[in-house]
DOTORVEX-382702 format. One record per residue (C-alpha): x, y, z; residue in one letter. Coordinates in Angstrom, 3 decimals, padded with zeros to 6 digits. Layout:
east->X&north->Y&up->Z&rest->A;
...
//
This chain:
east->-010.050&north->019.837&up->023.472&rest->M;
east->-008.997&north->017.675&up->020.512&rest->I;
east->-009.966&north->018.856&up->018.373&rest->Q;
east->-008.313&north->022.484&up->019.085&rest->A;
east->-005.105&north->020.444&up->019.853&rest->E;
east->-005.083&north->019.514&up->015.824&rest->I;
east->-005.985&north->022.776&up->014.927&rest->T;
east->-003.182&north->023.872&up->016.386&rest->D;
east->-000.571&north->021.076&up->015.316&rest->I;
east->-001.529&north->021.605&up->011.852&rest->V;
east->-001.040&north->025.136&up->011.735&rest->E;
east->002.313&north->025.097&up->013.228&rest->K;
east->003.021&north->022.666&up->011.075&rest->Q;
east->002.477&north->024.960&up->008.131&rest->K;
east->004.354&north->027.912&up->009.801&rest->K;
east->007.223&north->025.614&up->010.406&rest->F;
east->007.162&north->024.492&up->006.519&rest->F;
east->007.361&north->028.261&up->005.410&rest->L;
east->010.642&north->028.212&up->007.448&rest->S;
east->011.773&north->026.365&up->004.665&rest->Q;
east->014.128&north->023.670&up->006.691&rest->Q;
east->012.475&north->021.019&up->005.546&rest->T;
east->013.217&north->021.856&up->001.763&rest->K;
east->016.615&north->021.744&up->003.069&rest->N;
east->018.318&north->018.156&up->002.126&rest->I;
east->021.242&north->017.784&up->004.822&rest->Q;
east->017.557&north->018.439&up->007.100&rest->F;
east->016.029&north->015.657&up->005.787&rest->R;
east->018.992&north->013.040&up->006.006&rest->L;
east->019.164&north->013.956&up->009.489&rest->K;
east->015.293&north->013.176&up->009.818&rest->A;
east->015.415&north->010.034&up->008.365&rest->L;
east->018.658&north->009.186&up->010.557&rest->T;
east->016.638&north->010.375&up->013.210&rest->T;
east->013.936&north->007.887&up->012.312&rest->L;
east->016.347&north->004.757&up->011.879&rest->K;
east->017.324&north->005.237&up->015.096&rest->K;
east->014.195&north->005.778&up->016.436&rest->A;
east->012.527&north->002.428&up->015.075&rest->I;
east->016.438&north->000.331&up->016.531&rest->L;
east->015.821&north->002.259&up->019.646&rest->E;
east->011.812&north->001.068&up->019.974&rest->Y;
east->012.624&north->-002.517&up->017.804&rest->E;
east->011.505&north->-004.752&up->021.433&rest->Q;
east->008.711&north->-002.829&up->022.224&rest->K;
east->007.540&north->-003.384&up->018.637&rest->I;
east->007.953&north->-006.487&up->018.495&rest->H;
east->005.940&north->-007.115&up->021.866&rest->A;
east->003.615&north->-005.346&up->020.947&rest->A;
east->002.753&north->-006.764&up->017.800&rest->L;
east->002.373&north->-009.880&up->019.838&rest->S;
east->-000.121&north->-007.974&up->021.753&rest->E;
east->-001.559&north->-007.219&up->018.953&rest->D;
east->-001.708&north->-009.725&up->016.362&rest->L;
east->000.292&north->-012.575&up->017.874&rest->H;
east->003.073&north->-012.247&up->015.136&rest->K;
east->006.270&north->-013.545&up->015.764&rest->S;
east->009.558&north->-011.407&up->016.077&rest->N;
east->010.400&north->-012.977&up->012.538&rest->F;
east->007.456&north->-012.245&up->010.954&rest->E;
east->006.998&north->-009.017&up->012.873&rest->S;
east->011.019&north->-007.843&up->011.962&rest->Y;
east->010.268&north->-009.491&up->008.287&rest->A;
east->007.150&north->-007.632&up->006.432&rest->T;
east->007.141&north->-004.627&up->009.766&rest->E;
east->010.547&north->-002.879&up->011.359&rest->I;
east->012.961&north->-004.356&up->008.695&rest->G;
east->011.285&north->-003.125&up->005.484&rest->I;
east->010.877&north->-000.033&up->006.753&rest->T;
east->015.192&north->000.350&up->007.779&rest->L;
east->015.499&north->-001.358&up->004.134&rest->E;
east->013.393&north->001.908&up->002.657&rest->E;
east->014.699&north->004.391&up->004.558&rest->I;
east->018.483&north->002.956&up->003.347&rest->S;
east->017.397&north->003.724&up->-000.366&rest->Y;
east->015.928&north->006.926&up->000.163&rest->H;
east->018.893&north->008.162&up->001.882&rest->K;
east->021.277&north->006.868&up->-000.411&rest->K;
east->019.174&north->008.238&up->-003.469&rest->H;
east->017.557&north->011.304&up->-002.407&rest->L;
east->020.235&north->013.936&up->-003.005&rest->K;
east->019.807&north->013.002&up->-006.592&rest->R;
east->015.798&north->012.854&up->-006.529&rest->W;
east->015.733&north->016.143&up->-005.226&rest->A;
east->017.185&north->017.905&up->-008.141&rest->K;
east->016.383&north->020.226&up->-010.353&rest->S;
east->016.466&north->018.811&up->-013.767&rest->K;
east->017.034&north->020.371&up->-017.331&rest->K;
east->014.569&north->019.424&up->-020.590&rest->V;
east->014.289&north->020.129&up->-023.704&rest->Y;
east->013.522&north->023.457&up->-024.472&rest->T;
east->012.033&north->023.555&up->-028.505&rest->P;
east->013.132&north->025.980&up->-030.959&rest->L;
east->010.514&north->028.056&up->-031.262&rest->F;
east->010.874&north->028.805&up->-027.592&rest->H;
east->014.240&north->030.183&up->-029.405&rest->F;
east->016.578&north->031.463&up->-026.113&rest->L;
east->014.405&north->029.732&up->-023.099&rest->S;
east->015.487&north->027.652&up->-020.783&rest->W;
east->013.431&north->024.338&up->-018.877&rest->S;
east->013.680&north->022.833&up->-016.037&rest->S;
east->011.718&north->021.208&up->-013.571&rest->I;
east->011.993&north->021.157&up->-009.559&rest->H;
east->010.881&north->019.182&up->-007.393&rest->P;
east->009.129&north->020.383&up->-004.224&rest->E;
east->007.620&north->018.992&up->-001.216&rest->P;
east->003.697&north->019.674&up->-001.183&rest->Y;
east->003.520&north->021.130&up->002.378&rest->G;
east->001.720&north->019.604&up->005.055&rest->T;
east->000.454&north->016.523&up->005.080&rest->V;
east->-002.124&north->013.543&up->006.720&rest->L;
east->-001.262&north->009.746&up->006.948&rest->I;
east->-003.472&north->007.348&up->007.823&rest->I;
east->-002.685&north->003.766&up->008.567&rest->S;
east->-004.668&north->001.046&up->009.336&rest->P;
east->-004.450&north->-002.068&up->011.742&rest->W;
east->-003.065&north->-005.536&up->009.671&rest->N;
east->000.761&north->-004.046&up->009.273&rest->Y;
east->000.251&north->-001.438&up->011.757&rest->P;
east->003.464&north->-000.088&up->011.973&rest->F;
east->004.846&north->-000.492&up->007.987&rest->Q;
east->001.914&north->000.915&up->006.861&rest->L;
east->002.240&north->004.237&up->009.258&rest->L;
east->006.093&north->004.109&up->008.531&rest->I;
east->006.452&north->003.111&up->005.346&rest->N;
east->004.604&north->006.546&up->004.053&rest->P;
east->006.389&north->008.383&up->006.349&rest->L;
east->009.242&north->008.257&up->005.103&rest->I;
east->008.207&north->009.532&up->001.607&rest->G;
east->007.172&north->012.074&up->003.062&rest->A;
east->010.172&north->013.253&up->004.578&rest->I;
east->012.443&north->012.365&up->002.150&rest->S;
east->010.259&north->015.004&up->-000.233&rest->A;
east->010.365&north->017.406&up->002.806&rest->G;
east->007.191&north->017.604&up->003.807&rest->N;
east->005.716&north->018.051&up->007.412&rest->C;
east->003.244&north->015.189&up->008.425&rest->A;
east->000.141&north->014.215&up->011.159&rest->V;
east->000.052&north->010.983&up->011.420&rest->L;
east->-002.629&north->008.778&up->012.658&rest->K;
east->-002.378&north->005.152&up->013.428&rest->P;
east->-005.210&north->002.321&up->013.616&rest->A;
east->-007.159&north->002.494&up->016.916&rest->E;
east->-007.943&north->-001.638&up->016.644&rest->L;
east->-003.826&north->-001.769&up->017.279&rest->S;
east->-004.286&north->-000.505&up->020.116&rest->E;
east->-000.374&north->-001.331&up->021.574&rest->K;
east->001.517&north->-000.557&up->017.880&rest->T;
east->-000.507&north->002.565&up->017.967&rest->S;
east->001.132&north->003.504&up->021.512&rest->A;
east->004.920&north->002.715&up->020.824&rest->V;
east->004.296&north->005.138&up->017.712&rest->L;
east->003.426&north->007.772&up->019.426&rest->K;
east->005.627&north->007.264&up->022.100&rest->E;
east->008.497&north->007.093&up->019.528&rest->M;
east->007.893&north->009.740&up->017.005&rest->I;
east->007.143&north->011.700&up->019.909&rest->E;
east->010.510&north->011.462&up->021.777&rest->K;
east->012.088&north->012.294&up->018.425&rest->Y;
east->010.089&north->014.709&up->016.429&rest->F;
east->009.175&north->017.880&up->017.221&rest->P;
east->005.272&north->018.054&up->017.261&rest->P;
east->005.239&north->021.397&up->014.584&rest->E;
east->007.677&north->018.830&up->011.829&rest->Y;
east->005.943&north->015.156&up->012.625&rest->I;
east->003.096&north->014.681&up->014.871&rest->S;
east->000.837&north->011.540&up->015.880&rest->I;
east->-002.493&north->011.579&up->017.348&rest->F;
east->-004.032&north->008.758&up->018.204&rest->T;
east->-008.067&north->006.887&up->018.892&rest->G;
east->-011.115&north->006.149&up->016.680&rest->G;
east->-013.391&north->007.650&up->013.908&rest->R;
east->-014.320&north->010.506&up->016.049&rest->E;
east->-010.084&north->011.611&up->015.580&rest->T;
east->-010.372&north->010.359&up->011.886&rest->N;
east->-013.553&north->012.630&up->011.639&rest->E;
east->-011.470&north->015.893&up->013.214&rest->I;
east->-007.925&north->015.013&up->011.833&rest->L;
east->-010.057&north->015.230&up->007.881&rest->L;
east->-011.815&north->018.545&up->008.851&rest->K;
east->-008.767&north->020.349&up->008.749&rest->E;
east->-006.924&north->021.604&up->005.137&rest->K;
east->-003.568&north->019.726&up->004.296&rest->Y;
east->-001.700&north->019.937&up->001.297&rest->D;
east->-001.605&north->016.183&up->000.984&rest->Y;
east->-003.520&north->013.044&up->002.121&rest->I;
east->-002.117&north->009.330&up->001.981&rest->F;
east->-004.204&north->006.926&up->003.398&rest->F;
east->-004.190&north->003.007&up->003.738&rest->T;
east->-007.122&north->000.674&up->004.811&rest->G;
east->-010.872&north->-000.147&up->003.005&rest->S;
east->-012.449&north->000.467&up->-000.030&rest->Q;
east->-015.205&north->002.458&up->002.818&rest->K;
east->-013.288&north->004.157&up->004.560&rest->L;
east->-011.311&north->005.150&up->001.503&rest->G;
east->-014.633&north->006.805&up->000.332&rest->K;
east->-014.971&north->008.633&up->002.959&rest->I;
east->-011.298&north->010.498&up->002.988&rest->V;
east->-012.416&north->011.194&up->-001.362&rest->M;
east->-015.260&north->012.545&up->000.009&rest->Q;
east->-013.559&north->014.841&up->002.948&rest->E;
east->-010.617&north->015.597&up->000.643&rest->A;
east->-012.436&north->016.727&up->-002.465&rest->A;
east->-014.214&north->019.509&up->-000.446&rest->K;
east->-010.942&north->022.041&up->-000.135&rest->T;
east->-009.387&north->019.894&up->-003.445&rest->L;
east->-006.761&north->018.199&up->-001.217&rest->T;
east->-004.885&north->015.106&up->-003.483&rest->P;
east->-004.683&north->011.878&up->-001.991&rest->V;
east->-003.279&north->008.550&up->-002.489&rest->T;
east->-005.814&north->005.802&up->-001.128&rest->L;
east->-004.060&north->002.410&up->-000.901&rest->E;
east->-007.216&north->000.162&up->-001.297&rest->L;
east->-007.588&north->-003.806&up->-001.264&rest->G;
east->-010.176&north->-005.940&up->-003.274&rest->G;
east->-010.186&north->-009.848&up->-003.763&rest->K;
east->-006.157&north->-010.461&up->-005.056&rest->S;
east->-007.505&north->-013.799&up->-007.679&rest->P;
east->-004.676&north->-015.927&up->-007.218&rest->C;
east->-004.663&north->-018.553&up->-010.703&rest->I;
east->-002.817&north->-022.229&up->-010.683&rest->V;
east->-003.019&north->-023.556&up->-014.060&rest->D;
east->-002.356&north->-026.951&up->-015.911&rest->E;
east->001.285&north->-026.807&up->-016.103&rest->D;
east->001.974&north->-024.941&up->-012.785&rest->A;
east->005.265&north->-026.317&up->-010.884&rest->N;
east->002.193&north->-027.210&up->-007.818&rest->L;
east->004.870&north->-028.079&up->-004.954&rest->D;
east->006.709&north->-024.756&up->-005.883&rest->I;
east->002.786&north->-023.108&up->-005.870&rest->A;
east->001.459&north->-025.249&up->-002.811&rest->A;
east->004.345&north->-023.467&up->-000.671&rest->R;
east->004.281&north->-020.099&up->-001.963&rest->R;
east->000.579&north->-019.636&up->-001.593&rest->I;
east->-000.051&north->-020.903&up->001.803&rest->A;
east->002.673&north->-018.671&up->002.890&rest->W;
east->001.354&north->-015.951&up->000.810&rest->G;
east->-002.816&north->-016.124&up->001.739&rest->K;
east->-002.088&north->-017.123&up->005.915&rest->F;
east->001.088&north->-014.930&up->006.375&rest->I;
east->-000.745&north->-012.782&up->009.423&rest->N;
east->-003.757&north->-014.788&up->009.345&rest->A;
east->-004.569&north->-014.111&up->005.870&rest->G;
east->-005.103&north->-010.047&up->006.889&rest->Q;
east->-002.955&north->-008.792&up->004.190&rest->T;
east->-004.272&north->-006.386&up->001.499&rest->C;
east->-002.595&north->-008.189&up->-001.541&rest->I;
east->-003.058&north->-012.292&up->000.408&rest->A;
east->-004.834&north->-014.154&up->-001.812&rest->P;
east->-008.035&north->-013.753&up->-001.609&rest->D;
east->-009.357&north->-016.672&up->-003.271&rest->Y;
east->-008.145&north->-019.632&up->-005.591&rest->L;
east->-008.927&north->-020.395&up->-009.492&rest->Y;
east->-007.627&north->-024.415&up->-010.265&rest->I;
east->-007.654&north->-025.898&up->-013.347&rest->H;
east->-009.751&north->-029.031&up->-012.731&rest->E;
east->-007.254&north->-031.485&up->-013.798&rest->S;
east->-004.293&north->-030.786&up->-010.778&rest->V;
east->-007.441&north->-029.299&up->-008.111&rest->K;
east->-007.193&north->-032.946&up->-006.531&rest->N;
east->-003.263&north->-033.198&up->-006.205&rest->E;
east->-003.117&north->-029.519&up->-005.351&rest->F;
east->-004.884&north->-029.565&up->-001.870&rest->I;
east->-003.152&north->-032.506&up->-000.944&rest->G;
east->000.369&north->-030.483&up->-001.357&rest->K;
east->-001.514&north->-026.954&up->-000.064&rest->L;
east->-002.784&north->-029.087&up->003.027&rest->K;
east->000.951&north->-030.582&up->003.582&rest->E;
east->002.514&north->-027.230&up->003.242&rest->Q;
east->000.478&north->-025.461&up->005.558&rest->I;
east->001.538&north->-028.223&up->008.373&rest->H;
east->004.998&north->-027.524&up->007.346&rest->L;
east->004.582&north->-024.094&up->007.771&rest->L;
east->002.748&north->-024.317&up->011.304&rest->F;
east->002.985&north->-028.162&up->012.617&rest->G;
east->-000.008&north->-030.425&up->013.019&rest->K;
east->-001.436&north->-028.436&up->016.026&rest->D;
east->-001.156&north->-024.909&up->014.613&rest->I;
east->-002.986&north->-023.346&up->017.277&rest->Q;
east->-000.029&north->-024.209&up->019.629&rest->S;
east->002.244&north->-022.725&up->016.780&rest->S;
east->004.013&north->-019.235&up->017.612&rest->P;
east->004.104&north->-018.410&up->013.845&rest->N;
east->000.673&north->-018.851&up->013.276&rest->F;
east->-001.071&north->-014.982&up->014.253&rest->P;
east->-004.714&north->-014.085&up->015.456&rest->R;
east->-007.749&north->-012.380&up->014.538&rest->I;
east->-007.529&north->-008.991&up->015.164&rest->I;
east->-010.430&north->-008.465&up->017.101&rest->N;
east->-014.322&north->-010.007&up->018.078&rest->D;
east->-015.865&north->-007.828&up->015.336&rest->F;
east->-013.725&north->-009.417&up->012.287&rest->H;
east->-013.668&north->-013.059&up->013.887&rest->F;
east->-017.678&north->-013.755&up->013.823&rest->K;
east->-017.509&north->-012.005&up->010.247&rest->R;
east->-014.854&north->-014.528&up->009.469&rest->L;
east->-016.658&north->-017.328&up->011.285&rest->V;
east->-019.875&north->-015.939&up->009.455&rest->G;
east->-018.258&north->-017.020&up->006.246&rest->L;
east->-017.281&north->-020.618&up->007.161&rest->M;
east->-020.113&north->-022.707&up->004.879&rest->N;
east->-019.090&north->-026.524&up->007.236&rest->E;
east->-020.773&north->-027.940&up->004.538&rest->M;
east->-017.943&north->-027.130&up->001.950&rest->K;
east->-015.006&north->-026.915&up->004.794&rest->I;
east->-012.129&north->-029.534&up->003.461&rest->I;
east->-009.720&north->-028.520&up->005.762&rest->F;
east->-009.114&north->-026.207&up->008.938&rest->G;
east->-012.320&north->-024.946&up->010.311&rest->G;
east->-010.852&north->-024.536&up->013.486&rest->E;
east->-011.788&north->-021.743&up->016.430&rest->I;
east->-010.993&north->-020.393&up->019.639&rest->D;
east->-013.257&north->-017.273&up->020.475&rest->E;
east->-011.158&north->-016.581&up->023.295&rest->K;
east->-008.043&north->-016.229&up->021.878&rest->E;
east->-009.724&north->-015.174&up->018.370&rest->K;
east->-007.780&north->-017.917&up->016.853&rest->Y;
east->-009.409&north->-019.401&up->012.780&rest->I;
east->-006.887&north->-022.315&up->011.424&rest->S;
east->-005.950&north->-021.994&up->008.296&rest->P;
east->-008.924&north->-023.135&up->006.313&rest->T;
east->-009.967&north->-024.132&up->002.630&rest->I;
east->-013.180&north->-024.939&up->001.349&rest->L;
east->-014.172&north->-026.546&up->-001.833&rest->D;
east->-016.855&north->-026.332&up->-004.581&rest->N;
east->-017.426&north->-022.736&up->-004.496&rest->I;
east->-019.747&north->-020.428&up->-006.535&rest->T;
east->-018.905&north->-017.018&up->-007.259&rest->I;
east->-022.244&north->-016.655&up->-005.863&rest->Q;
east->-021.296&north->-017.664&up->-002.427&rest->D;
east->-021.319&north->-014.611&up->000.356&rest->E;
east->-017.481&north->-015.663&up->000.705&rest->I;
east->-016.954&north->-013.944&up->-002.836&rest->M;
east->-019.171&north->-011.163&up->-002.585&rest->Q;
east->-015.862&north->-009.045&up->-000.742&rest->D;
east->-012.532&north->-009.394&up->000.496&rest->E;
east->-011.547&north->-012.094&up->002.918&rest->I;
east->-008.997&north->-010.556&up->005.178&rest->F;
east->-008.474&north->-014.078&up->006.695&rest->G;
east->-007.931&north->-017.204&up->007.338&rest->P;
east->-009.999&north->-018.840&up->004.363&rest->L;
east->-008.990&north->-020.094&up->001.322&rest->L;
east->-012.105&north->-019.951&up->-001.132&rest->P;
east->-011.378&north->-022.796&up->-003.712&rest->I;
east->-012.757&north->-022.321&up->-007.597&rest->L;
east->-011.803&north->-024.613&up->-010.832&rest->T;
east->-011.940&north->-023.337&up->-014.835&rest->F;
east->-011.185&north->-026.067&up->-017.626&rest->K;
east->-009.566&north->-022.812&up->-020.104&rest->K;
east->-008.371&north->-020.086&up->-018.842&rest->I;
east->-010.193&north->-017.803&up->-020.316&rest->D;
east->-012.812&north->-018.556&up->-018.594&rest->E;
east->-011.709&north->-016.991&up->-015.303&rest->V;
east->-010.054&north->-014.048&up->-018.053&rest->I;
east->-014.156&north->-013.694&up->-018.842&rest->F;
east->-014.949&north->-013.570&up->-014.715&rest->Y;
east->-012.789&north->-011.168&up->-013.552&rest->L;
east->-012.964&north->-008.822&up->-016.714&rest->H;
east->-016.708&north->-008.432&up->-015.030&rest->S;
east->-015.238&north->-007.902&up->-011.574&rest->Q;
east->-013.238&north->-004.660&up->-009.484&rest->P;
east->-009.980&north->-004.304&up->-010.374&rest->K;
east->-007.920&north->-006.847&up->-007.814&rest->P;
east->-004.874&north->-004.991&up->-006.293&rest->L;
east->-003.116&north->-008.312&up->-006.807&rest->A;
east->-003.169&north->-010.810&up->-009.128&rest->L;
east->-001.349&north->-014.121&up->-008.916&rest->Y;
east->-000.977&north->-016.370&up->-011.797&rest->Y;
east->001.226&north->-019.940&up->-011.576&rest->F;
east->002.271&north->-021.500&up->-014.809&rest->S;
east->005.462&north->-022.374&up->-016.700&rest->S;
east->004.021&north->-021.299&up->-020.044&rest->N;
east->005.187&north->-017.870&up->-020.770&rest->K;
east->002.899&north->-017.373&up->-023.848&rest->K;
east->000.127&north->-018.174&up->-021.424&rest->N;
east->001.876&north->-015.733&up->-018.280&rest->Q;
east->002.167&north->-012.670&up->-020.766&rest->K;
east->-001.750&north->-013.507&up->-021.580&rest->N;
east->-002.920&north->-012.765&up->-018.499&rest->I;
east->-000.199&north->-009.845&up->-017.784&rest->I;
east->-001.956&north->-007.981&up->-020.958&rest->S;
east->-006.004&north->-009.237&up->-020.322&rest->K;
east->-006.161&north->-008.817&up->-017.099&rest->I;
east->-005.316&north->-005.845&up->-015.559&rest->S;
east->-004.487&north->-005.028&up->-011.164&rest->S;
east->-002.533&north->-002.812&up->-009.212&rest->G;
east->000.622&north->-005.039&up->-009.203&rest->G;
east->001.323&north->-009.234&up->-010.388&rest->V;
east->003.405&north->-012.008&up->-009.304&rest->C;
east->004.109&north->-014.910&up->-011.599&rest->I;
east->004.932&north->-017.774&up->-009.883&rest->N;
east->004.719&north->-016.345&up->-006.571&rest->D;
east->002.226&north->-014.744&up->-004.057&rest->T;
east->003.474&north->-010.630&up->-002.200&rest->L;
east->006.837&north->-010.825&up->-003.127&rest->M;
east->006.586&north->-007.846&up->-005.285&rest->H;
east->005.897&north->-005.941&up->-002.626&rest->I;
east->009.609&north->-006.441&up->-001.961&rest->A;
east->011.091&north->-004.732&up->-004.209&rest->N;
east->011.680&north->-000.913&up->-003.837&rest->N;
east->012.849&north->-000.631&up->-007.681&rest->H;
east->009.265&north->-001.381&up->-008.253&rest->L;
east->005.510&north->000.857&up->-007.459&rest->P;
east->002.727&north->-000.456&up->-004.784&rest->F;
east->-000.704&north->000.805&up->-005.401&rest->G;
east->-004.191&north->000.033&up->-006.487&rest->G;
east->-006.321&north->000.720&up->-009.776&rest->V;
east->-009.913&north->001.419&up->-009.539&rest->G;
east->-011.692&north->000.604&up->-007.191&rest->N;
east->-007.974&north->-001.069&up->-005.435&rest->S;
east->-006.574&north->002.462&up->-005.035&rest->G;
east->-005.011&north->005.735&up->-006.518&rest->M;
east->-001.426&north->006.612&up->-006.311&rest->G;
east->001.805&north->004.549&up->-005.285&rest->Q;
east->004.649&north->004.451&up->-003.912&rest->Y;
east->007.784&north->002.846&up->-002.705&rest->H;
east->010.925&north->003.706&up->-002.929&rest->G;
east->011.217&north->006.575&up->-005.730&rest->K;
east->007.516&north->005.980&up->-005.535&rest->Y;
east->007.087&north->007.254&up->-002.306&rest->S;
east->009.405&north->010.390&up->-002.806&rest->F;
east->007.102&north->011.538&up->-006.045&rest->D;
east->003.739&north->010.269&up->-005.009&rest->T;
east->004.789&north->013.406&up->-002.044&rest->F;
east->006.410&north->015.415&up->-004.341&rest->T;
east->004.661&north->018.186&up->-006.572&rest->H;
east->007.087&north->018.579&up->-009.965&rest->Y;
east->007.274&north->022.389&up->-010.210&rest->R;
east->008.179&north->023.238&up->-014.310&rest->A;
east->009.317&north->026.175&up->-014.264&rest->V;
east->010.406&north->028.593&up->-018.084&rest->L;
east->012.311&north->031.201&up->-017.947&rest->K;
east->012.738&north->033.206&up->-021.055&rest->K;
east->015.506&north->036.394&up->-022.169&rest->S;
east->014.438&north->039.285&up->-022.349&rest->T;
east->017.204&north->040.195&up->-025.580&rest->V;
east->014.331&north->039.701&up->-028.136&rest->I;
east->011.099&north->038.913&up->-027.931&rest->D;
east->009.939&north->037.324&up->-031.318&rest->I;
east->006.387&north->039.008&up->-032.087&rest->P;
east->004.795&north->036.422&up->-033.829&rest->I;
east->002.050&north->035.416&up->-030.674&rest->R;
east->000.898&north->038.822&up->-030.563&rest->Y;
east->-001.904&north->040.526&up->-032.018&rest->A;
east->-002.776&north->041.619&up->-034.518&rest->P;
east->-002.609&north->037.776&up->-035.692&rest->Y;
east->-003.138&north->039.071&up->-039.580&rest->K;
east->-001.199&north->037.269&up->-042.332&rest->N;
east->000.490&north->035.021&up->-039.695&rest->K;
east->-001.862&north->031.346&up->-039.886&rest->L;
east->000.271&north->029.920&up->-042.192&rest->N;
east->003.686&north->030.444&up->-040.329&rest->L;
east->002.204&north->029.434&up->-037.129&rest->I;
east->000.982&north->026.514&up->-039.312&rest->K;
east->004.507&north->025.656&up->-039.851&rest->K;
east->005.838&north->026.445&up->-036.432&rest->I;
east->003.517&north->023.840&up->-034.435&rest->L;
east->002.649&north->021.521&up->-036.544&rest->K;
//
């Protein structure tokens, strides 16, 4: 039943795209305006759904899910006309009486698959880019964030015709059926494991993909860092959404000379954020489901817990937890944690950290706290990552002038701001040639032409 429905929708979207309506700039601007109107109308339902799914506060929901998409829409509406214009480019002299230009054009029908940790923002944000670039879109929100997915489905179906934008909920079976169809582009956000499956399926039809994955994003605190600021910003970046953030600091590498002082400050900051009774705080979210709760509990080594460690299986609550005396062989250092557990390692010289990171897959984000500009430059130049924050965490994602995306195992492709428009756009090269004259050098026979072509092409 659902397979026939999906096939029918994809075919209708391809037909609708061929009508050329989505290429019209006013059509795109109107669709962005409609999306903004829909979000504002459904704001309270979105808040309620995110609270049920992840126990997010209204502030956190607005700051990290709703508000960030509203800002993105406004940014696209402001710049879309300029982005979508054809651009004349230089034509070399040997193309005499030719004119060259680049024409942005949409791919067609795109598939967007989103995860459960930021279930609203990570579906709507790429959709904004798809609309802005002039595409039709098939949306697949996450199964685990069930309440938010239901609100998204209701909202999209109320405001958009399915031949333009459609949405399918469900689990693995729905994903598998969706991936059997032929799209013009696939945008996936999720785990590395699922990203490989998406890429395998896309390869069967040579469909281009963007993969927004994750990994173990390191956070480094050097001996000359401002420890008060570092503790506050790391506590916030690690424990927002209970650590269920793809760019959360996964583990902490700290200079041994400031370790004890920093840990004391970090504990203070956690209590300032969430109070002494963290479980009762309205500002601390919960783990998404029982599977991930038990997975995280399995990573908690009681012998190494120096702060936190409280759990409540019924509520799927795990308190902010700091683990000390960690080694790179420990289980918690093998895969992305994706939860409120912060393992701590120490170093004497920064070269030790650089050497270790060179042996690891390239992370989605890199955080370095130091007041030394030379060391900051050294870290940026020597360690590859999707993005970098110096003396902060997460905030590079909030600037829509910056690209967001991974590298290597942490993903491929980028989006946000104009980079979203670029991701869902094919830049087509166009050359127009005069027929007034036709210079014969390029045509055979080539006798006595080699020296001349060498003078032209050098």
